[in-house]
Each structure stands twice: as C-alpha cells, then as structure tokens.
SEKOL-492404 format. One record per residue: residue in three letters; x, z, y of N, C-alpha, C, O, CB in turn. Coordinates in steps of 0.1 Angstrom, whole numbers, plus 2048, in hexadecimal, padded with zeros to 3 digits. Glycine has a CB too. Layout:
# SEKOL-492404
ALAXZYXZYXZYXZYXZY/...
//
This chain:
# SEKOL-492404
MET2C981AC082BE812C012BD809BF42C4800BF12BB80BC0A/LYS2B380EBEF2B3808BE32A97FEBDC2A2803BD52B4811BDD/VAL2A87F2BDD29B7E6BDE29D7E0BCF2A77DABCC29D7D8BEC/LEU2917E3BC728E7D9BBB2837CEBC02787CFBC62887E0BAD/ILE28B7C2BBA2847B3BBA27D7B1BAD2837B4BA228E7A6BBD/PHE2717ACBAE2697A2BA7269796BA326178FBAA2627A1BAB/SER26E78EB9B26E77EB9D272778B8C27C777B8427D778BAB/LEU267775B8C26376AB82272764B7C276768B7125975EB8A/ALA27875BB82283756B7F290759B8C28C75BB97281748B7C/TYR29C759B872A8758B8C2B574EB882B3743B832AB764B8C/MET2C0752B8B2C874CB872C974EB772C7758B712D274FB90/PRO2CF740B712D2733B752C3728B742C471CB752DF72FB6C/PHE2B872DB742AB72AB782A472AB8529972FB862A5732B72/ILE2AB723B912AD723B9C2A1717BA72A470BBAB2BC721B9C/GLY29471FBAB290714BB6295719BC329F71FBC5280710BB6/GLY288717BCF288717BDB288725BDA29272ABDF27D711BE3/ALA27C731BD327D73ABDA28A744BD128F74FBD626C740BDC/GLU28E740BC529C74BBBC2A6747BC62AE751BC82A2745BA7/LEU2A873EBCC2B4737BD52B2741BE62BB746BED2B0720BD7/ALA2A5740BE82A774CBF32A6759BF22A7760BFC29F74BBFC/ALA2A375EBE72A976ABDF2B576DBE02BB777BE32A776BBD4/LYS2B9764BDC2CC762BD92D5763BEC2DB76CBF22D1747BCF/GLU2D2757BEF2D2753BFC2D0763C042DB767C0A2C6747BFF/ILE2C776AC062C4771C0F2CA77FC062CE788C0E2B476EC15/THR2CB781BFD2CF78FBF92E478FBF92ED797BFB2C5791BE6/ASP2E2782BF62F6781BF82F9786C0830478AC0B2FF76BBF6/ARG2F2785C102F4785C1F2EF793C232F1795C2F2EC777C28/ILE2EA79DC1D2E57AAC1C2F17B7C192F27BCC0D2DB7A8C11/SER2F87BBC222FD7C8C1E2F47D1C242EA7CFC2B30C7CAC23/GLY2F87E1C1D2F07E9C1E2E47F1C152DE7FCC152EE7E4C26/ILE2E37E3C0D2D57E3C062DB7E1BF62E07D7BF32C97D6C0D/ASP2D87EDBEB2DD7EABDA2D17E2BD92C87E5BE02E07F8BCE/PHE2CF7D7BCF2C27CEBCD2C67CEBB92D07CEBB22C47B9BD8/ASP2BB7CFBB72B77CFBA92B07C3BAA2AE7BEBB52AF7DBBA3/MET2AC7BDB9E2A27B0B9B2A07B2B8B2AA7B2B832A979EB9F/ILE2947B2B882897AFB7C2897A0B7C28B79BB872777B6B7F/THR287798B7228478EB70283789B62285792B5A28B78AB77/VAL28177EB5D27D77AB5028C774B4929476FB5126F76DB53/ASN291774B3C29B768B3529575EB3029475CB242A476DB2B/LEU292756B3C28974DB3828B740B2D28273AB27285748B44/ASP29E740B2B29B739B1C2A3744B122AA73DB0A2A3726B1B/GLY2A574FB112AA75CB092B775DB0A2BB768B0A2A775BAFA/ARG2BF755B0C2CD750B0E2D5759B1C2E175AB1D2CC73EB11/GLN2CD75EB242D3764B2C2D8777B2C2D1780B282CB75FB37/LYS2E3777B312E3787B302D8790B332CF78BB3A2ED78CB3A/SER2D579AB302CF7A2B2E2CF7A9B3D2C57A7B442D27A7B21/PHE2DA7B2B432E47B4B4E2EF7AAB512F87A7B492EA7C0B4B/GLU2ED7A4B5D2F67A3B6B2FB7A5B713017ADB6A2F77A2B71/LYS3027A5B7D3037A6B89303796B8E30878DB883107AEB8D/ILE2FE795B962FE788B9F2FA789BAE2EF78BBB32F677EB98/GLY30A785BB6309785BC1307797BC530E79FBBF2FC779BC5/ASN2FF79ABCD2F57A5BCC2EE7ADBCD2EA7B5BD42F57A7BCC/ILE2EB7A6BBB2DF7AEBB72DC7ABBA62D87A3B9E2D17A8BC0/ASN2E17B6BA62DC7C2B932D27B8B8B2C67BBB8D2CF7D7B96/ILE2D47ADB832C87A9B802C57ACB6E2CC7A9B652C8798B86/TYR2BA7B3B6E2B37B3B612AD7A9B5B2A77A2B642AA7BAB62/ARG2AB7A2B4F2A579BB4929F79EB3F2A57A5B372AA795B48/LEU29379BB3C2887A3B33282796B2D27F78CB3427A7AEB3C/GLY281797B1E27B78DB1727F783B1628A782B1D27078BB19/ARG27A779B10280771B0527A762B04273760AFB27E778AF8/GLY27D757B0D27774EB1026D74DB1D26C754B2727174DB05/ARG26773FB1925B741B2724E745B25246747B2E259733B30/LEU24B744B1723F750B1724375EB1B239765B19239752B09/ALA24C764B1F24D771B2524876FB3124677BB34259777B25/LYS245769B39242769B4723276EB4722D772B5124675AB4F/TYR22C76CB3A21E770B3F21E77DB39213784B39210766B39/PHE22D784B3422A791B2D23179AB3D2327A6B3E233795B19/PHE235793B4723D798B4C2397A6B5823F7B0B5924378CB51/PRO22A7A2B602277ADB652257BDB5C2267C8B6021D7A9B6B/PHE2217BAB512247C5B472307CEB472317D9B4B2247C0B3A/ALA23B7C6B412497C6B3D2517CBB492577D6B4924F7B8B37/ALA2517C6B512567C6B5F2507D5B632577DEB662507B7B68/PHE2487D6B632417E2B692467EEB632487F9B692327E0B68/LYS2467EBB5724D7FDB4C2577F9B4E25B803B5424A803B38/PHE2637EEB4F26C7EEB512747F9B6327C801B6626B7E0B4F/ALA2697F0B6826D7F7B7726B804B7C26D809B872687F1B80/ALA264809B7125C819B72264822B6D26582EB7224E81BB67/GLU26C81AB6127A824B5F289822B6829282BB6A27E820B4E/LEU28A814B6E296815B7928F81DB83297824B8929D805B80/HIS282820B8727F824B94285836B9028883DB9926C821B98/GLN28583CB85287846B8329584AB84298856B87281847B79/LYS29C843B832A9843B842AD841B952B1849B9D2AD837B7A/ASN2AB834B972AF82FBA62A7832BB62AA82DBC12AE820BA5/GLN29C83ABB229183BBBA292832BC6297835BD028F848BBF/TYR28E823BC328F818BCA28481ABD927981DBD828A80CBBF/GLY28B818BE6283818BF3276810BF326C813BFA28D813BFF/ALA278805BE82707F6BE92707EFBDB27A7EEBD32797ECBF5/VAL2657EABD92667DCBD12627D3BD925B7D6BE325F7DABC4/TRP2677C8BD52637BBBDB2627B0BD226C7ADBCC26B7B7BE5/ALA2557A9BD22527A0BCB254793BD124F792BDD2467A1BC7/ILE25D787BCA25B77ABCC24F770BC824E769BBE265776BC7/MET249771BD023C76ABC822D772BCB22B77EBCE24076ABB4/ALA22676BBCA216773BC720D76CBB7202766BB520876FBDA/ASN21B771BAB21C769BA121A777B9C217781BA222775EB9E/GLN21E774B8B224780B7E22E789B88230794B83230776B6D/ALA232788B8F23B78FB97235799BA223A7A4BA4244787B9C/GLY22C794BA722579ABB32197A2BAC2127AABB321F78EBC0/LEU2177A0B9C20F7A6B952177B6B912127C1B8F20B79DB8A/ALA2257B3B8F22C7B9B8622D7C8B9322D7D4B9023B7AFB80/ALA22E7C1BA02347CABAB2277D1BB32287DABBB23F7BFBB7/LEU21A7CABAF2097CDBB120C7DABA820F7E4BAE1FC7C0BAA/ARG20C7DAB9A20E7E6B8E2197F4B96216800B982187DDB7E/PHE2217F0B9822C7FAB9D225802BAC22580EBAF23D7F0BA2/LYS21F7F7BB121B801BC120F809BBD20C812BC52147F6BD2/ASN208808BB11FC80BBB0204819BA71FC823BA61F07FFBA9/LYS20D81BBA3213823B9721A82EBA121783ABA022081AB8A/PHE223829BAD22982EBB922A826BC423281DBC7233832BB8/PRO21D82EBC821882EBD821F82ABE521C822BED21483BBDB/ARG22B834BE323083CBEF23D834BEF245837BF823384FBEE/VAL241829BE7248820BE424380FBE923C808BE324A822BD7/LYS24A80DBF72467FDC002467F3BF424F7F3BEB2547F7C0E/TYR23C7EBBF523E7DEBED23E7D1BF82347CFBFE2307DDBE1/LEU2467CBBFA2467C0BFE2467B2BF92507B0BF324C7C2C04/LEU23B7A8BFA239799BF323F78EBFF23A78CC0A227796BEF/THR24B787BF824A77DBFC24176FBF824076DBEC25477DBFD/LEU23E769BFD23475ABF9241753BFC24A756C04223753C05/GLN23E747BF124473DBEE240732BEC246727BEC24A73EBE6/GLU234735BE822C72DBDF22971DBE522271BBEF21E736BDB/GLY22D716BE0229706BE321B6FCBDD2176F1BE12356FEBDF/ASP216707BD0208701BCB1FF702BD820170ABE1201708BBD/SER1F46F9BD71E56F7BE11E1703BDE1E6708BD41D96EABDF/LEU1D8709BE41CD712BE31C6712BDA1C271CBD41C7712BEC/LYS1C0703BD51B7700BD01BD701BBE1B6704BB51B36F4BD7/ARG1CB6FEBBD1D46FFBAE1D4710BAF1CE716BA61E96F7BAE/ILE1DA717BB91DB725BB51CF72DBB11D1737BA91E172CBC0/TRP1BD729BB71B072EBB51AF72BBA81AD735BA11A6728BBD/SER1B071EBA11AF71BB951B6725B8A1B172EB821B470FB96/ARG1C571EB8C1CA728B831C773AB831C673FB781D8727B86/THR1C5743B8F1C0751B8F1B0752B921A9756B9B1C875AB9A/TRP1AD74DB8919B749B8C195757B7F18975AB7F194732B86/PHE19D75BB7819A768B6919B777B71195781B6E1AA768B5A/MET1A6773B7C1AA781B811A9781B921B1788B981BB784B7B/ARG1A077AB991A3778BA81A1783BAD1AC786BB319B76EBB0/SER19878DBAF19979FBB91AD7A2BB41B77A4BBB1887B4BAE/ARG1AD7A1BA41C17A4BA41C879EBAD1CF7A3BB61C979FB97/TYR1C8790BA91D0785BB01D078ABC01DB78ABC61C7774BAD/LYS1C3790BC81C478EBD61CC7A0BD91D07A5BE41B378ABDF/LYS1CA7A6BCA1D17B2BD01E17B0BCE1E77BBBD11CB7C1BC7/ILE1E87A9BCC1F27A5BCC1F57A5BDC1FE7ADBDE1F279ABC3/TYR1F079EBE61F179EBF11ED7A6BFC1F27A6C071EF796BF2/GLN1E07B0BF61D87BBBFE1E27C7BFC1E17D0C041C77BFBF8/SER1E97C8BF31EE7D5BEF2007D8BF52087E1BF31EC7D5BDC/ALA2007C9BFE20F7CCBFD2137CFC0A20E7C9C132187C0BF8/ASP21B7D9C0E2207E4C1E2237D4C222197D1C2A2327F5C1F/GLY2297CCC2122E7C0C2C22F7B1C232327B1C1723F7C3C33/ILE22D7A8C2822B79DC26234792C2A23078DC3522179BC29/GLN24278AC26247780C2E247773C2A25076FC22253782C32/ALA24076DC2C23D75EC29248754C3024E758C3A22D75BC2E/ILE24A746C2A24F740C2A24B734C3625372CC3C251740C1E/SER240734C3823B72EC4122B733C4722473CC4223B722C3B/THR22972CC5021D732C5720F729C4B20472EC4B21E72BC6C/PHE212722C4620571BC3D20772AC301FF731C2A20A704C34/LEU21172BC2F21073DC2420D74AC2B20C756C26221741C1C/ALA20D747C3420A757C401F5753C3D1ED759C37214754C5B/ARG1F5749C431E874BC431E2747C351D6747C371E2743C4E/ARG1E5744C281E1746C1C1DD755C1C1D1759C1A1ED741C13/ALA1E8760C1D1EB770C1F1DC777C221D577EC1A1F6773C2E/LYS1DB771C321CF772C351C4770C321BC779C341CF76FC39/LYS1C2766C2C1B975FC251B276BC161A8772C141C4750C1F/TYR1BF766C111BA774C071B9783C071BB78ABFD1C0774BFE/GLY1B678AC161B2792C1A1C07A2C1E1BF7AEC1D1A7793C12/TYR1CC798C231D57A4C251D67A0C301DA795C341E27A7C1D/ARG1D17AFC3A1D37B3C451DC7B8C501DB7B8C5C1CE7B8C42/GLY1E97BBC441F57C0C4B1FE7B8C531F97ADC551FD7C6C43/LYS2097B8C582147AFC612187A3C5921C7A7C4E2227B8C64/ILE21979CC5922078CC54229789C5A229789C6721877EC55/GLU235787C51243781C5E246777C5524C778C4A25378CC63/VAL24376BC5B24775DC5825475BC5C25775AC6823F752C5E/VAL25F75BC5026E75CC51270750C4526D753C3927576EC4D/PRO275745C48273738C4128073BC36287745C36274726C4C/ASN28272EC2B28D72DC27299727C31298724C3D28C726C1D/GLY2A3727C2A2AA721C332B871BC2D2B871CC212AC72CC3D/VAL2C4714C332CF70CC2E2DB711C2D2E0716C372CF704C34/ASP2E2710C222EE714C1F2FB70AC2C305704C282F1711C0C/LEU2F770AC36300701C44313700C3D31B6F7C3E2FF70FC5A/SER315709C39322709C323236FBC2732E6F5C25323718C2A/ASN31C6FAC243196F1C153136E3C1D3196D8C1E30B6FBC08/PHE30B6E4C203046D7C283066D7C332FC6D4C3A2F66D4C27/ARG30E6DAC393196D6C453286D0C413316CBC4831C6E2C4D/GLN3286D2C363376D1C3733C6C1C363356B8C3133E6DBC2A/ASN3496BFC3A34D6B0C3C34D6A7C2F3576A7C2835C6B0C41/LEU3496A3C2E349698C1E35168DC1C34F683C2333C690C1B/SER35B68EC13362683C1035C679C10353678C07369684C07/ALA36266CC1C359661C19358659C0934E653C0435E659C24/GLU36865BC0236B654BFA36465BBEF362655BE4378650BF9/ASN361669BF035A66FBE834A66ABE234566ABD735B67BBEF/ILE346664BF033B661BF533A655BEC332654BE233A660C04/GLU34264ABF0343640BE834063EBD9339636BD334D63DBE9/ASN34A64BBD434D647BC833F64BBBD33C646BB235C650BC4/ILE338655BC632B657BBD31F648BBD31A643BB3321667BC5/ARG31D641BCC31A633BCC31B62BBC1312627BBB32262DBD4/SER32962ABBD330624BB832B62CBA5329625B9B33F625BC1/LYS32C634BA532663BB99317634B9431562EB8932464AB9F/LEU30F637B9F302634B9D2FD628B9E2F1625B9B2FB63ABA4/GLY30961CBA430560DB9F2FE60DBB02F4606BAE2F760BB8C/LEU2FF610BBC2FF60EBC8309603BCF315605BCF300619BCC/VAL3025F9BD430B5F0BDF3095F7BE9302600BEC3085E0BE1/LYS3125EEBF23135F6C013065EFC0A3075F0C163255F1C0B/GLU2FA5E6C042F65E0C0C2E65E6C042DB5E2C072FC5D0C0F/ASP2E85EEBFC2DB5F7BF72D8605C002DE60FC022DD5FCBE8/LYS2CD600C042C660AC0B2BF617BFE2BE615BF22B8601C15/VAL2BD622C052BF62BBFC2B7637BFF2BA63FC082CD62FBFC/VAL2AE639BFA2A3643BF92A5652BF02A7652BE429863BBF4/VAL2A365BBF62A566ABED29866EBEF29266CBFA2B2677BF2/THR292677BE328E67EBE1295689BD729C685BCD284679BE0/ILE29469ABD92956A0BD028B6ACBD32896B1BDE2A16A2BCD/SER2876B0BC52796B9BC427A6BFBB32836BDBAB2686AEBC8/ARG26F6C5BB226F6C1BA42626BCBA32596BDBAC2716CCB9A/LEU2606B3B9425F6AAB8E24F6ABB8724D6A9B7C26B6ABB87/VAL2456AEB9123A6BBB902316B1B992366ABBA223F6CEB96/TYR2206AFB952196ACB9D2176AEBB12146A6BB92136AFB95/LYS21A6BCBB221A6BEBC02216B6BC821E6B1BD321D6CABC3/ASN22E6B4BC12356AEBCC23769EBCE23E698BD62426B3BCB/GLY22F699BC722668ABC922F67FBCA22C675BD121D689BD6/VAL23C681BC124967ABBB24366EBBA248665BC125167FBAC/ASP23666BBB223265EBAF22C654BBA22C648BB7229660BA5/THR228659BC6227653BD122F64FBD522E643BD4223657BD9/LEU23D653BDB24C64ABDA24F63FBD4254635BD9256650BD6/VAL24C641BC7250637BBA243629BBD24761EBBB24D642BA5/LYS23962ABBF232622BC223261EBD622B616BDC225629BBC/ALA23C625BDC239620BE4245616BEA245610BF5235629BEA/ILE251617BDC25B60CBE12585FEBDB2605F5BDC26A610BDC/LYS24D5FCBD62475EFBCB2505E5BD32595DEBCD2315EABCB/ASP24C5E4BE024C5D7BEB25B5DDBF625C5D8C012395D6BF7/LEU2645E4BF226A5EBBFA27A5E7BF727D5E9BEB2665F9BF9/PRO2845E3BFF28E5DCBF52955EBBF929A5EDC042965CABF8/VAL2955F4BED29B602BEF2A0604BE129A5FFBD829060EBF5/LYS2AF60DBDE2AC617BD62A7623BD42A7628BDF2B1618BD3/VAL2A262BBCC29E637BCA2A263EBC12A263DBB5293637BCA/LEU2A864ABCC2AF655BC02A8663BC02A966ABCA2C1659BC5/ILE2A0667BB429C675BB02A467CBAC2AB67ABA2294677BA8/ILE2A6688BB32AE693BAD2A069CBAA29769FBB22BC69BBB8/GLY2A269FBA02986ADB9A2996ABB8D2A16A2B882876ADB9F/ARG2926B4B8528A6B7B7927F6B8B7727E6C3B7C28C6BDB75/GLY2726B6B712676BCB6F2606B7B602666B1B5625D6BAB7D/ALA2546B9B6224B6B8B572476AAB592446A4B4E2406C2B57/TRP2456A2B64240694B6924E689B6824E67EB6C239696B7B/GLU25B68FB61263680B6525F678B5B25A66EB5F274680B65/ILE25F678B4D258671B45247668B4D24865CB4C25567DB39/LYS24066BB51235666B5824065FB6523E653B65227672B5D/LEU248662B6D24D65DB7625164FB7124F643B74255666B7C/LYS25A654B66263645B6025A63AB5D25A631B6526B647B4F/THR25163AB53248636B5023D62FB5A23A624B5724563FB49/LEU238634B68236630B7223C623B77238618B79237639B77/ALA24C62AB7C254623B7D256612B7A255609B8125A629B79/GLN259614B6A256606B642495FEB612495F2B5C25B608B58/GLU23D606B65232601B6322F5F4B722275EAB73228610B61/LEU23A5FDB7C23A5F7B8B2425ECB8C2435E3B9523E601B98/GLY2495ECB822595E2B842635E3B8D26A5DAB922595D5B87/VAL2635EFB8E26D5F8B97279600B8F282605B96263605B9F/LYS279602B8128260BB7B291609B7F299612B7D281609B6C/ASP2955FDB832A25FAB882A5600B922B1604B942A45EEB8A/ARG29A603B992A1607BA9299615BA7292616BB229D5FBBBC/VAL29761CBA029862AB9F29F633B9829E633B8B29062CB9C/LEU2A763CB9E2B2642B932AF651B932B2659B9C2C463FB96/PHE2A6654B852A9662B822B866BB7E2BF669B752A1664B77/LEU2B9676B8B2C767AB8B2C6686B802CC686B752CD67EB9A/GLY2BE690B852B769AB7C2BD6A7B892BE6A7B962BE69AB66/TYR2C06B1B802C06B8B8A2D16BBB902DB6BCB882B86C5B85/ILE2D26BAB9C2E06BDBA12E16CBBAB2D86CFBB32E56AFBAA/GLY2EC6D2BA92EB6DEBAD2EF6DABB82F46D0BBC2F16E9BA7/GLN2EC6EABC12EF6EBBD12FB6E7BD62FC6E1BE12EF6F9BD5/LYS3036E8BD03116E6BD43156D5BD631D6D0BDE31A6ECBC7/ASP30D6CEBCE3126C0BCD3056B7BD23066ABBD13176BCBBC/LEU2F86BDBD72EC6BABDE2F56B3BEC2F56A7BE92E06CABE1/PRO2F96B3BF32FE6AFC013046A0BFE301696C0530B6BCC09/GLN31269FBF131468FBF2309688BF230867EBF931D689BE8/TYR2FC68DBE52F1684BE42EA67FBEF2E9674BF12E8689BDD/LEU2E668ABF52DE687C012E567EC0C2DE677C132DB693C07/LYS2F467FC0C2FC676C172FA667C142FC65FC1D30C679C15/LEU2F4662C042F2656BFF2E5650C062E4643C082F0656BF1/ALA2DB65AC0C2CF655C112CE651C1D2D065AC252C665DC10/ASP2CB647C212C263EC2B2B4647C312B2649C3D2BD630C21/VAL2AD64AC272A4653C292A065FC1D2A165DC1129964AC2B/PHE29D669C22297673C16289672C1A285671C2529D684C17/VAL280672C0D272678C0C26E681C05275685BFB26A672C09/ARG261689C0825F690BFE24F68EC0124C692C0C26769FBFE/THR246689BFB237686BFD233691BF323068FBE722F675BFA/SER23569DBF922D6AABF421E6ABBF32176A9BFD2306B4BFD/ARG2186AEBE82066ADBE82046BEBEF1FB6C0BF71FD6ABBD3/SER20B6C8BEB20D6D5BF421C6D7BF42246D0BEE2056E3BED/GLU21C6E0BFC2296E7BFE22C6F6C032236F9C0B22E6DFC06/GLY235701C01233709C09239708C1323470DC1D234712C05/LEU246701C1524D702C212566EFC1E2526E6C2525A715C21/GLY2616EBC152666E5C122766E6C192796E2C2425D6DBC13/SER27D6EDC1128C6F0C1128E6E3C142926DFC1F2936F6C04/ALA2896DAC062996CFC062996C3C132A26BCC1629A6C2BF4/PHE28C6C3C1B28B6BFC2829A6C1C2E2A36B9C2F2806C7C2E/LEU2986D2C342A26D5C3B2B16D1C322BB6CCC3829F6E5C3F/GLU2AF6D4C2A2BB6D3C262C46C1C292CF6BEC2D2B96D8C16/ALA2B96BAC262BA6A8C282BE6AAC3A2C86A4C3E2A569BC23/MET2B96B0C3F2B76B0C4D2C96B2C562CE6ACC5F2AC6BEC50/ALA2CF6C2C4B2D86C4C4F2E76B9C4B2F36B8C4F2D66D0C4B/VAL2E06B3C412EB6A8C3E2EB69CC462F3693C442EA6A3C31/ASP2E269BC4E2E068EC5D2DD685C552E467CC522EF687C68/VAL2CB689C4E2C267BC452B6680C4C2B168AC4C2C167BC30/PRO2B4670C532A4676C54298678C4C29A673C4129E670C5B/VAL28C67DC4D286681C4127867EC4727467EC5328B691C3B/ILE26F67BC3725F677C3B259682C3025B680C2425A664C38/GLY25368BC34249694C2E23868FC31233688C3924E6A2C35/THR231697C27221697C2A21C6A4C362246AEC3921769AC19/LYS2146A3C3A20C6ADC452056B7C391F96B7C361FF6A3C52/VAL20E6BEC352086C7C2B2116D6C2A21D6D6C2E2086BFC1C/GLY20A6E4C2520E6EEC262166F2C312136F2C3D2116F1C1C/GLY2246F5C2C2306FCC382376F3C3D2406F6C4523B706C34/ILE2356E5C3923F6D9C4323D6D5C502476D2C5723F6CAC3D/PRO22D6D5C5622F6D7C632356E3C6C2346E4C792256D6C66/ASP23A6EBC652416F3C6D24C6EEC712516F6C782436FEC69/PHE2526E6C6F2616E0C6F2616CEC7126B6C7C762696E5C5C/LEU2556C9C6D2546BBC6D2506BAC7A24B6C5C7D24B6B5C62/LYS24F6B3C8324A6ACC9024B69EC91255698C932526AFC9A/GLU23E698C9024068BC8C248682C98246684CA5232686C88/GLY24E67CC95255671C9F26467DCA226F678CA424866CCB1/GLU262687CA226A694CAC279693C9E28368DC9D25D6ABCAF/THR27169CC9427C69FC8727C69CC7C2836A1C7327E6A9C84/GLY26C68FC7A26C689C6E25E682C70257681C7B26E693C60/LEU25C67DC63253671C65245677C5B24867EC5125C660C5D/PHE238676C5E23267AC5422A670C4E225667C5522C684C57/SER22966FC3F21F668C3B21366BC32213676C2D225660C36/GLU20A664C301FD669C2A20066FC1B20A66AC151F065DC2A/VAL1F9677C161F667DC0E1F0672C041E666CC071F0687C13/ASN1F8670BF51F3666BEA1F1655BF21E964DBED1E166CBE4/ASN1FA651BFE1FB644C0720563EC0220E63EC0B1FD646C15/PRO209638BF5216633BF2218625BFF223623C0521762FBDF/SER20D61CC02211615C0D21461BC1F218616C2920760BC0C/ASP210628C1C20F62AC2D22162BC2A22A623C2E20363BC36/LEU223639C22232639C1B238632C1D242635C25235638C0F/ALA237624C1824161CC1823E612C2C24560AC3123E611C06/ALA234616C2F239612C3C241617C46245611C50230611C40/LYS245625C4224A632C4F258631C44262636C4A23D647C50/ILE25B62BC36267629C3227061FC3D27A621C44264624C23/ARG266612C3C266605C4427160CC5227D608C522535FEC49/ILE26D614C5D26B619C6827561AC6927B613C71264622C6B/LEU27C627C5E282628C60291623C6129A628C6827F62CC5D/LEU290618C57299611C5129F605C5A2A95FEC5A29260DC45/ALA292605C662955F9C6F2985FDC7E29F5F9C872895EEC6F/ASP291606C7D29460FC8C2A1619C8D2A2624C8728661BC90/GLU2AA616C932B561EC902B6628C9A2BB633C982C2616C90/ASN2AF620CAA2AE631CB42AA63CCB02AE647CB22A6632CC0/LEU29C639CA7293641CA229C648C9729E654C98287639C9E/ARG29F642C8E2A9648C862B0656C8B2AF661C852B363EC84/GLN2BB652C982C0656C9D2BF666C9F2C6670C9D2C164ECA4/LYS2AF662CA72AA66FCB02A7675CA12AC680CA229B66CCBD/LEU2A3673C9929E67EC912A8683C8B2A8690C8A29567AC88/ILE2B267DC862C0683C832C768DC8A2CC698C862C8679C83/LYS2C7689C972CD693CA02C169FCA62C46A9CAC2D568BCAE/ASN2B169ACA22A76ABCA62A96B2C972A86BEC9628F6A7CAB/GLY2AA6ACC8E2AA6B1C7B2B66BDC7C2B66C8C752B169FC6D/ARG2BF6B8C842CA6C3C7E2CC6CBC892D36D4C842D96BDC78/GLU2CA6CCC952C96D4C9F2BE6DDC9E2BD6E7CA42C96CCCAA/LEU2B16D9C942A66E2C8F2AE6EBC852AC6F7C862986D8C88/VAL2B76E6C7C2B86EDC6D2C86FAC772CA706C762BE6DDC59/LEU2CF6F3C7D2D86FCC812D3706C8B2DC70EC8E2E46F6C85/ARG2C7707C922C270EC9B2B8716C922B9722C952BC707CA6/ASP2AF713C892A4719C862A7720C732A172AC6D29770DC8A/TYR2AF718C6D2B071BC5D2B971DC5C2BD713C562AE714C52/ASP2C3724C5E2D272BC5C2D0735C512C4736C502D7734C6A/TRP2D473AC4A2D4744C402D674FC412D2758C3B2D9743C37/ARG2E074FC4E2E375DC542DC766C5B2DA772C592EC75DC5B/PRO2D675CC652CD763C6B2C0768C662BB773C692CA75DC73/ILE2BD75FC5B2AF75EC502B5771C4A2B077CC4B2B1749C3E/ALA2BC76FC472C477EC3C2C1789C432BD793C3E2D777EC38/GLU2C4789C542C3794C5C2B4795C5C2B079FC562CB792C68/LYS2AC78FC622A1790C5F29A795C5529079AC5829F78AC60/MET29D795C44295798C3E29A7A6C3A2927ADC3429378EC34/LYS2A97AAC3D2AC7B9C3D2A47BDC4429C7C4C3F2B87BDC41/LEU2A27BAC5029C7BFC5F28F7C5C5928C7D0C5D29A7B2C6C/ILE2857BEC4E2787B9C4C27A7C5C3C2707CCC392747A4C49/ILE2837C6C372867CEC2828A7E1C2F2857EBC2C2977C4C1C/SER2937E0C382987EDC3E2897F4C46287800C462A77E8C4B/ARG27F7EBC4C2757F1C5126E7F4C4726B800C4726F7EBC5A/LEU26A7ECC3E25F7F5C32263804C2B25D80CC2625D7EBC24/SER274802C2E274811C2127881AC3027A827C2F285810C0E/
//
C-alpha cells in the first residue's frame, strides 16, 4: 500500500505535528510513505528519504507555503500516475489540507485522511479563513476519516460539519529518550554552564515563543518568586519577552536557551523543579507529557486538549489563563508541598507510560490508515 502525505513543514523544520508524523511512520511497516512539503529555507534537498518517508520538497522559502495547495496538488497528480496511492494524508487543516482536498476532488476514489494537530484558537482560525470559510470547512467535510490528537480538536471537526468517524489518537513521547538514565555529572555540568547554583529553584517552559503559548504570563509571574526560569524555544515573541523581562527587573533570572533538540531535552527538563506552560490555546501539549516522563510536576491552563491528560491535583495543577498572580501561587505550592509534588510526579509518570507511548499510537494509526484503503 502507498500513502501520500501533505505537510507544510518537515525536518529539519519540526514542531509537534511534524515530529508526530516522523515518530508514527518510523514505527509502521508494510506501508510506503511519500510526502510533499515546502522547502522552507530553499536550502534543503528537493528529494531525500528520511526514515520511512520519501520527501519531495517544493518551492523556495516561506512564501512558497501560500502556493502550496496548487503546486502540491499538481505534483501529487503526477506522482499518482506512477504510484497509484491508496490514500492521501493531510497533516493539519491548513494549506496541506487544501492540497489534499484538491486531490480528493480530482481523484474521489482515493481515500483522504485528515490529522488535526492545530493549537490555535477557534477565533484565530476563523479570523484567518474569513475569505474562504466554505472552502475551509470542506477540508473537514470531504475527509474519509479524521484523526484528532485531543477531544477538543474532535469537537472542532464536528463544529465544521464533519459527520464521519473521528478517532482521537494523541501524540506520544519517545520513552527510550525521555525515560533514559541520565548522568548526574552531566546534569550538574549543564547547571554549572547555565550559572545555576545548588540553592536555585528552577522553572522550565518549552514552547514556540508566540502569543498563544502565554510565556509572557510566566515572565510576569516570577517577579516576586525566588526562582530561575529556563525558556526553551524560539519564535516571533522572543524580543518582546526579553524586553518584558528587563522592564520587570527579572532579566538576570530568565534564561533564553533557544531551540534544543529532542535528544537533549531530557537533560534540561531534569534541571526543573516545576514545568510550566500557560497556554492561551493548545491542541494537546506534548511538552507537558515529556516533562511528566522525566518526573517533573507540571502546571498548565484549562484550554484546548490539555484537560485530556491534566487532572487538577492528580497529574498536575491548573493556572488561570492570563493570570500571573494565580500562576505564582501555584508555583509556590509545588515548591513548598513535597507530598503533592511526589503525588503529581508518580501519577504523571504512570499516565505517560500507560497512554502516551509512541509504539501503540503508531499501531493505532496504521489500523486507521489500513481501514481507509
């Protein structure tokens, strides 16, 4: 069986959705995967094989994203003449979904699977698609199957008029990486390199530095807390956040570490006394699960897909959206109450081991794809 994937981005440009595509396809045998994506920096190979996927990159630079539905459809039609795909798979209801929709309209007998990973709020998506709303809804409505990574996104598919079966299959955690035994000496070397001393209490967040992820709430919350904050990730808000830290007088206690690859993330999470992500919207929130896997207690917000795994006082604590004072209070609780810390650590670890291992997740996805074709 051959499956064609449409994805706006792929390695080396990788977020939660792209990482999921790789982790899943790497664990699936018996299916041949091709992918059409964008050559986002114009410097990647136009064709290469990564893991179990043959990658075809189109265009040159980020502007190519806007032409992707047309260029990808044309290229996909040519590939289909050779490969006779049993299914096409769109990673998110964006330009990739539009390309898959065009393909489905041209080749109606080929099954179309849509994966929903979107972390943006309904309001933001609605405002960005106002000029093509009926067309945007068709991305959902024309799918032969939808896989959503959270119940929140499953409800969104229904809101946009999808009436078929929706499978909720979350993103997972690479347990071989995040449950590895880490050298205490190596962890101590990283602490030293970052200028952290033994007495420092450390809060870590991992996210793209954009409005929806609410990192500004965390920066504001630590003004009167005796903690150091490690911010892992890049994004359009980086300068704004650095300016905010300076204005609040916490510049010396907020360390911007930039992008850190999956292989090295467990070492940095191990530095944390608390993991925080004060999202304003969220598709699921894989970074929480990774922190849980490394035995770090977490604080999140009750938005999007986060309540699927975060249960108040059981697997984490909730903080109010846009409320630095409430977040500061929750951080204080976790720094002071060791019994609660250990309860959240134990429950979080057990949850991830039970429900978020990539291997059974990949098996579920293989079943979904196979049933379609």
